[in-house]
C-alpha positions in Angstrom: 106.1 111.5 112.4 103.2 108.6 111.6 101.3 108.1 114.7 100.9 104.4 116.3 97.4 104.7 115.3 97.6 105.9 111.8 100.1 102.8 111.7 97.4 100.1 112.9 94.8 101.8 110.6 96.6 101.4 107.1 95.5 98.1 106.3 97.6 95.5 104.5 98.7 95.8 100.5 99.3 93.5 97.8 101.9 94.0 95.0 102.6 91.7 92.4 105.7 92.5 90.1 104.4 90.1 87.2 106.3 89.5 84.2 108.5 87.1 82.2 111.9 88.0 84.4 114.8 89.0 83.9 114.8 88.3 80.6 111.7 90.2 79.4 112.7 93.6 78.1 110.0 95.3 80.6 111.5 93.7 83.4 113.9 96.9 84.3 110.9 98.9 84.7 108.8 96.9 86.1 110.8 96.1 88.9 111.4 99.2 89.1 107.6 100.6 89.3 106.9 97.9 92.0 110.3 98.8 94.3 108.8 102.5 94.3 105.7 100.8 95.2 107.1 99.1 98.4 109.2 102.0 99.2 106.4 104.3 98.9 103.7 102.1 101.3 106.7 101.9 103.6 107.0 105.9 103.5 103.0 105.6 104.4 102.9 103.6 107.3 102.8 100.2 105.8 105.2 97.9 108.1 106.9 95.2 105.9 104.4 92.4 107.9 101.4 94.1 106.3 102.9 94.3 103.0 102.6 91.2 100.5 105.4 91.6 97.7 105.5 88.7 95.4 107.8 89.0 91.8 109.5 87.5 89.5 112.7 88.2 91.2 112.5 86.7 94.9 116.3 87.8 96.3 116.1 91.5 95.7 117.0 94.6 98.4 114.0 96.5 97.7 113.8 98.7 100.2 117.5 99.7 99.4 118.6 99.3 103.0 121.5 96.7 101.6 120.2 93.6 103.4 118.9 91.0 102.2 115.9 90.6 105.0 112.9 89.4 102.6 111.5 92.8 101.4 109.9 90.2 98.3 107.8 88.0 100.1 107.0 85.2 97.5 107.6 84.7 93.3 105.1 86.0 91.2 103.1 83.0 90.4 99.2 82.6 89.8 98.9 80.3 93.0 100.8 82.7 95.5 98.5 85.2 94.0 95.7 82.8 95.4 97.4 82.5 98.3 97.9 86.2 99.0 94.3 86.9 98.1 92.5 84.5 99.7 94.5 83.3 102.7 96.6 86.1 104.0 94.9 89.0 102.9 91.3 87.2 103.8 90.7 88.4 107.8 92.0 91.5 107.1 89.3 94.3 108.5 91.5 97.8 107.4 91.8 98.7 103.5 93.7 96.6 101.2 95.9 98.5 98.3 96.9 96.4 95.6 99.4 98.1 93.0 99.7 95.4 90.4 102.4 95.6 87.4 103.3 93.9 84.6 102.2 93.6 81.1 99.4 92.7 79.8 99.6 89.0 77.3 100.6 89.9 73.7 98.4 89.2 71.0 95.7 89.6 73.5 93.1 92.7 73.8 92.7 92.9 77.2 91.4 91.7 80.6 94.8 90.1 81.9 97.9 90.6 83.0 101.3 88.3 82.8 102.4 86.9 86.3 104.8 84.8 85.0 105.6 82.9 82.1 102.4 80.9 80.6 101.0 82.0 83.6 97.9 85.1 83.9 95.6 87.2 86.2 92.6 87.9 84.7 90.1 90.7 85.7 87.4 88.7 86.7 89.4 86.4 89.0 91.2 89.3 90.7 87.5 90.9 90.8 86.4 87.4 92.8 89.5 87.3 95.2 88.1 91.5 95.7 85.0 90.9 96.2 85.3 87.9 98.6 87.3 89.8 101.2 84.7 93.0 100.6 81.9 90.7 101.0 83.2 89.2 104.2 84.9 91.9 105.6 83.4 95.3 104.0 86.6 96.3 103.3 88.0 99.4 101.5 90.0 98.1 98.5 92.0 100.3 96.2 93.8 98.8 92.9 96.5 100.7 90.6 97.3 98.6 87.8 100.3 99.3 85.7 100.2 97.1 82.3 99.4 98.1 78.7 95.8 98.6 78.7 95.0 98.2 82.3 91.7 100.4 81.8 90.1 96.9 80.6 90.2 95.9 84.3 87.9 98.9 85.0 84.1 97.0 84.4 85.4 93.8 86.2 86.5 95.8 89.5 84.0 98.3 89.6 81.1 97.3 92.3 77.9 97.8 91.0 76.3 99.1 93.9 78.8 102.4 93.6 78.5 102.5 90.0 74.6 102.6 90.1 74.1 99.8 88.4 
């Protein structure tokens, strides 16, 4: 049983299931992994109100309860990602977790992922959004990126103070 104090301490989470949508040959896997992240967060005590889920497909039953109860909050676009980080989570004083599933842009080596067709989230932009939250509220942030070359985000997202620079 998860206590009320545990539930209030879990913070907020942002899930971004990016890609080219249902026509993308990787979409089934991306969607499955994002739904697994969503359900894991629910199991760990997050409320749906504290999970901001962006996906290429917005009308879906991600929690498997058989209801169209807005499991996905917004379509995965760069503008909606910016809104989520800068407006919806900016006043969060508790930990923020960011599971991000997508694919790297074909032809690019690293440091950006497809959010939507012709829209890409760079490691630098993600770092700026996370730094703004941390600088204002001293938040702990956990980021999970599941895409090709995800390790290329590491240098941009590492806190220079914690890295010993």
